[in-house]
C-alpha positions as CSV (number, residue, x, y, z in Angstrom):
1,M,66.2,97.8,6.3
2,N,64.6,94.2,5.5
3,E,63.3,92.4,8.2
4,K,66.0,89.7,8.4
5,K,68.5,92.3,9.0
6,T,66.7,94.1,11.7
7,T,66.3,90.5,13.4
8,I,69.9,90.0,13.2
9,I,70.5,93.5,14.8
10,E,68.1,93.1,17.7
11,T,69.4,89.6,18.3
12,A,73.2,90.7,18.3
13,I,72.2,93.8,20.9
14,H,70.6,91.2,23.2
15,L,73.7,88.9,23.1
16,F,76.3,91.7,23.3
17,A,74.6,93.1,26.3
18,E,74.2,89.5,28.1
19,K,77.8,88.3,27.0
20,G,79.9,91.3,25.8
21,Y,80.8,92.2,22.3
22,F,84.2,90.3,22.4
23,S,82.9,87.3,23.8
24,T,79.9,86.7,21.4
25,S,80.6,84.7,18.4
26,I,79.0,85.2,14.8
27,Q,77.9,81.5,15.0
28,E,75.8,82.4,18.2
29,I,74.2,85.4,16.7
30,A,73.2,83.5,13.7
31,S,71.9,80.5,15.7
32,E,70.1,82.9,18.1
33,A,68.5,84.6,15.1
34,G,67.5,81.2,13.3
35,I,69.9,81.7,10.5
36,S,72.9,80.1,9.1
37,K,76.3,81.5,9.5
38,G,76.5,81.9,5.6
39,A,73.2,83.7,5.6
40,F,74.7,86.2,8.4
41,Y,77.6,87.1,5.7
42,L,75.0,87.8,3.3
43,H,74.0,90.8,5.2
44,F,77.2,91.9,7.1
45,E,80.7,91.3,6.1
46,S,81.9,91.0,9.6
47,K,81.0,91.8,13.3
48,D,82.8,94.9,13.1
49,K,80.4,95.9,10.3
50,L,77.5,94.7,12.1
51,L,78.3,96.9,15.0
52,I,78.4,100.0,12.9
53,D,74.9,99.0,11.6
54,I,73.7,98.6,15.1
55,Y,74.6,102.1,16.0
56,R,72.9,103.5,12.6
57,Y,69.8,101.5,13.3
58,Y,69.6,103.0,16.7
59,Y,70.7,106.4,16.3
60,E,68.7,107.1,13.2
61,K,65.8,105.6,14.7
62,M,66.0,107.9,17.6
63,S,66.7,110.7,15.4
64,T,63.7,110.5,13.2
65,L,61.3,110.1,16.1
66,L,62.8,113.4,17.7
67,D,62.5,115.1,14.5
68,R,58.7,114.4,14.5
69,I,58.4,115.8,17.8
70,E,60.2,119.0,16.6
71,Q,58.1,119.2,13.4
72,K,54.7,119.2,15.8
73,K,53.0,122.6,16.4
74,L,54.4,122.7,20.0
75,T,55.9,125.7,21.9
76,P,59.8,125.4,22.2
77,R,59.5,124.6,25.8
78,R,56.9,121.7,25.4
79,A,58.7,120.4,22.5
80,F,61.9,120.1,24.4
81,Q,60.3,118.5,27.1
82,T,58.5,116.0,25.0
83,Q,61.7,115.1,23.4
84,I,63.3,114.3,27.0
85,E,60.3,112.3,28.0
86,F,60.9,110.4,24.9
87,L,64.6,110.0,25.2
88,F,63.8,108.6,28.8
89,A,61.3,106.1,27.7
90,E,63.5,104.8,25.1
91,V,66.4,104.5,27.3
92,S,64.0,102.5,29.6
93,K,62.8,100.4,26.6
94,H,66.4,99.8,25.3
95,K,68.5,99.0,28.3
96,E,70.2,96.3,26.5
97,F,71.7,98.6,23.8
98,I,72.8,101.3,26.4
99,I,74.5,98.4,28.3
100,M,76.1,97.3,25.1
101,H,77.5,100.9,24.6
102,F,79.2,101.1,27.7
103,Q,80.6,97.3,28.0
104,E,84.3,96.5,27.1
105,Q,85.1,100.1,25.8
106,V,83.0,99.1,22.3
107,L,83.8,102.5,20.8
108,P,87.6,102.1,20.3
109,I,86.9,98.9,18.0
110,S,87.2,101.0,14.6
111,H,87.6,104.6,13.6
112,E,84.4,104.0,11.5
113,V,82.4,103.3,14.7
114,R,83.8,106.3,16.6
115,Q,83.4,108.8,13.6
116,F,79.8,107.7,13.2
117,V,78.9,108.0,17.0
118,Y,80.7,111.4,17.1
119,E,78.5,112.8,14.0
120,K,75.5,111.7,16.0
121,K,76.7,113.6,19.1
122,L,77.2,116.6,17.0
123,E,73.5,116.3,15.9
124,H,72.5,115.9,19.5
125,Y,74.5,118.8,20.5
126,N,73.0,121.2,17.9
127,W,69.4,119.8,18.8
128,Q,70.2,121.0,22.5
129,K,71.8,124.2,21.3
130,R,68.7,124.9,19.0
131,S,66.0,124.1,21.9
132,L,67.8,126.0,24.6
133,L,68.2,129.2,22.5
134,S,64.7,129.1,21.6
135,I,63.5,128.8,25.3
136,Y,65.9,131.0,26.9
137,G,66.4,133.6,24.3
138,Q,69.3,135.6,23.1
139,E,70.2,137.0,26.3
140,A,71.2,133.5,27.4
141,E,72.9,132.8,24.1
142,R,76.6,132.9,25.3
143,Y,75.8,130.7,28.2
144,I,74.3,127.8,26.0
145,P,77.2,125.7,26.1
146,D,77.4,125.8,29.8
147,L,73.7,125.0,29.8
148,I,74.5,121.9,27.6
149,L,77.4,120.8,29.9
150,L,75.2,121.0,33.0
151,F,72.4,119.5,31.1
152,E,74.4,116.7,29.9
153,G,75.6,115.8,33.5
154,L,72.3,116.0,35.1
155,S,70.6,113.7,32.5
156,H,73.5,111.2,32.6
157,S,73.2,110.9,36.2
158,L,69.6,110.3,35.9
159,F,70.0,107.7,33.2
160,K,72.6,105.9,35.2
161,L,69.9,105.8,38.2
162,L,67.3,104.4,35.8
163,L,69.6,101.9,34.3
164,L,71.7,100.8,37.4
165,T,69.0,101.0,40.3
166,K,65.5,100.3,41.1
167,H,64.7,103.9,41.8
168,P,61.0,104.8,40.2
169,L,61.9,107.3,37.7
170,S,59.1,108.0,35.1
171,P,60.1,109.8,32.0
172,K,57.7,112.7,32.5
173,K,58.9,113.1,36.0
174,A,62.7,113.3,34.9
175,A,61.9,115.6,32.0
176,T,59.9,118.0,34.4
177,Y,62.7,117.9,37.1
178,L,65.8,118.5,34.1
179,L,64.0,121.5,32.7
180,R,63.2,123.2,36.0
181,R,66.7,122.8,36.8
182,L,67.9,124.3,33.8
183,D,65.4,127.1,34.5
184,N,67.3,127.7,37.8
185,L,70.8,127.5,35.9
186,A,69.7,129.9,32.9
187,E,68.3,132.5,35.3
188,G,71.4,132.3,37.4
189,L,73.9,132.5,34.8
190,V,72.2,135.6,33.1
191,A,71.8,137.3,36.4
192,G,75.1,136.9,37.5
193,G,76.6,138.2,34.2
194,E,79.9,136.1,34.8
195,E,82.0,134.8,31.9
196,P,80.9,131.7,30.3
197,F,82.7,128.5,31.7
198,V,83.1,126.7,28.6
199,S,83.3,127.6,24.9
200,E,81.1,125.8,21.9
201,Q,84.6,124.7,20.3
202,S,85.4,123.1,23.6
203,L,82.5,121.2,24.0
204,Q,82.3,119.9,20.4
205,Q,85.9,118.5,20.7
206,L,85.3,116.8,23.9
207,D,84.4,113.3,22.1
208,W,86.4,114.0,19.1
209,P,87.3,110.6,17.6
210,C,90.9,111.3,16.6
211,S,93.8,113.0,18.1
212,G,96.1,115.6,16.5
213,S,96.4,119.1,15.4
214,T,93.4,121.5,14.5
215,K,94.4,121.0,10.8
216,E,94.4,117.3,11.1
217,Q,90.9,117.4,12.8
218,V,89.5,119.4,10.0
219,K,91.0,116.9,7.5
220,Q,89.0,114.1,9.4
221,T,85.8,116.1,9.4
222,L,86.1,117.1,5.4
223,S,86.7,113.3,5.2
224,A,83.8,112.4,7.0
225,I,81.7,114.6,4.7
226,R,83.1,112.8,1.8
227,K,82.2,109.5,3.3
228,R,78.7,110.4,3.8
229,L,78.2,112.1,0.6
230,P,77.2,108.8,-1.6
231,T,74.5,107.9,0.9
232,L,72.6,111.2,0.6
233,H,69.4,111.5,-1.2
234,I,70.3,114.8,-3.2
235,S,70.6,115.5,-6.9
236,E,74.0,114.6,-8.8
237,E,74.4,118.5,-9.0
238,K,74.5,119.2,-5.6
239,K,76.8,116.2,-4.8
240,Q,79.1,117.5,-7.4
241,E,78.6,121.0,-5.8
242,V,79.8,119.4,-2.5
243,L,82.6,117.4,-4.0
244,D,84.1,120.9,-5.6
245,A,84.0,122.6,-2.2
246,L,85.7,119.8,-0.6
247,S,88.5,119.9,-3.2
248,V,89.0,123.8,-2.6
249,L,89.1,123.2,1.0
250,Q,91.3,120.5,1.1
251,A,93.6,122.4,-1.4
252,E,93.5,125.2,1.0
253,L,94.4,123.3,4.2
254,D,97.8,122.4,2.3
255,K,98.7,126.2,2.2
256,K,101.0,127.5,4.6
257,E,98.5,130.4,5.7
258,P,95.0,129.0,5.0
259,K,92.3,131.7,4.4
260,K,89.3,131.6,6.5
261,I,87.1,133.5,3.9
262,I,87.4,130.5,1.6
263,F,86.5,128.2,4.5
264,Q,83.5,130.3,5.4
265,G,82.3,130.4,1.9
266,M,82.8,126.7,1.1
267,L,81.6,125.3,4.4
268,A,78.2,127.6,4.0
269,T,78.1,126.1,0.4
270,M,78.0,122.7,1.8
271,A,75.7,123.4,5.1
272,T,72.9,123.9,2.7
273,V,72.7,120.1,2.6
274,K,70.8,119.5,6.0
275,E,72.7,116.1,6.6
276,L,76.0,117.8,6.2
277,R,75.3,120.9,8.7
278,E,76.6,119.3,12.0
279,L,79.9,118.4,10.4
280,C,80.2,121.9,8.6
281,N,79.5,123.4,11.9
282,C,82.2,121.2,13.7
283,A,84.8,122.3,10.9
284,A,83.7,126.0,11.5
285,N,84.1,125.6,15.2
286,L,87.8,124.2,14.9
287,L,88.5,127.0,12.6
288,D,86.8,129.6,14.9
289,I,84.7,130.8,12.1
290,H,81.3,132.3,12.9
């Protein structure tokens, strides 16, 4: 992303947080960024397109940094704690973005924004799943969705404490506290032997960006894969392989009794592309394919 585009994005985040998305005009963004209104349109077709690029800029920056931590030679526990520390540090550093995120119900502005944010939530979910499974092992596997649900509730409350009060909350202290609570919860769930409270499918559908039947949600997921494909840095041969798999699945969905084995094979094929894995997992969970 070029420097001018980054400046516009960071300026818009500041103004949206200060005035609200709907109350901020393109002219105000351009003036604050030190460019003309015409120059703004050279980079963004509209304010809605700017918004989707803001989400891409922020979430992809976060994902890249989290991946770097994951690739270091750390124990699973230390890696997860370091990533949590990083998230709290970034929330503190980018309070304006978080404020913008919750103001004026920004997400319903367009399906594209909601779809993108949902994809990022899927990535976040799978990061938590990998991390917790590597820390607590196979004996806790069936309780991973419960642990994620509880972790999300605790972490969101601490984020609010950080954003909305003057409570002194260091990233290191927050990460240590959260991980110790997860230890308590994991130990209790495994020792108690009770049935899991939530399923993976329920959690992943929690923030689904569209309503409708399971079949409709699977169609939306396949559509998201198709839209994302042109942006991926993979060979043309691999892209065609994914397109062929999508065609097979979309034809299968139109049948009265779609065969799960077809979905299992085609989704496995597409999941070989790392960037599509979360969306493939989502479709598999919607169809109850394991």
